[in-house]
C-alpha positions as CSV (number, residue, x, y, z in Angstrom):
1,M,-16.1,-21.2,32.1
2,A,-19.8,-22.8,30.9
3,G,-22.8,-21.1,32.5
4,Q,-21.6,-17.4,33.0
5,I,-24.3,-16.0,30.3
6,K,-27.0,-18.0,32.8
7,R,-25.7,-16.7,35.9
8,L,-25.7,-13.2,34.3
9,I,-29.2,-13.6,33.4
10,D,-30.4,-15.0,36.7
11,T,-28.3,-11.8,38.3
12,I,-30.2,-9.3,36.3
13,I,-33.7,-11.0,36.7
14,T,-33.0,-11.4,40.5
15,Q,-31.8,-7.9,41.4
16,R,-34.6,-6.3,39.4
17,A,-37.7,-8.2,40.4
18,K,-36.5,-8.3,44.4
19,G,-39.0,-11.4,44.7
20,N,-41.6,-9.8,42.6
21,T,-43.1,-12.4,40.2
22,T,-44.6,-9.7,37.9
23,I,-41.4,-7.9,37.3
24,M,-39.3,-11.2,37.0
25,Y,-41.3,-12.0,33.9
26,T,-41.3,-8.3,32.8
27,T,-37.4,-8.5,32.9
28,K,-37.5,-11.7,31.1
29,A,-39.6,-10.2,28.2
30,K,-37.3,-7.3,28.0
31,L,-34.4,-9.4,27.8
32,T,-35.9,-11.3,25.0
33,L,-37.1,-8.1,23.2
34,K,-33.3,-6.9,23.3
35,G,-32.1,-10.3,21.9
36,V,-31.3,-12.6,24.8
37,N,-33.9,-15.0,25.4
38,P,-33.3,-16.6,29.0
39,D,-35.0,-19.9,28.3
40,L,-32.3,-20.8,25.9
41,F,-29.5,-20.7,28.3
42,S,-28.6,-23.1,31.0
43,D,-25.7,-23.9,33.2
44,T,-24.0,-25.8,30.6
45,S,-24.3,-23.1,27.6
46,A,-21.3,-22.1,25.9
47,D,-20.1,-18.6,26.8
48,D,-20.3,-16.3,24.1
49,P,-18.3,-13.2,24.6
50,E,-21.0,-11.2,22.4
51,T,-23.9,-12.3,24.5
52,I,-22.0,-11.5,27.7
53,N,-21.3,-8.0,26.4
54,R,-24.8,-7.5,25.3
55,L,-25.9,-8.6,28.8
56,K,-23.7,-6.2,30.8
57,G,-25.0,-3.6,28.5
58,I,-28.4,-4.5,29.3
59,A,-27.8,-4.8,33.1
60,A,-26.3,-1.1,32.8
61,E,-29.6,0.3,31.2
62,L,-31.9,-1.6,33.8
63,G,-29.8,-0.1,36.5
64,V,-28.4,-3.6,37.8
65,T,-25.0,-4.0,39.3
66,I,-23.1,-7.0,37.9
67,A,-19.8,-8.1,39.6
């Protein structure tokens, strides 16, 4: 199912930012520093299990709940 990584990234950013643009950019920067550049993924990006697990770990660190 292509695009799962993009959806996870969007969920993390949306839940963290809660509409605040500054926090959105800060969260994107944190993801990039942790090795996942949000700008490199789209809805058609292949799903890499390693990246998905990394995102789940980052979400847990940031206190974001992922379904």
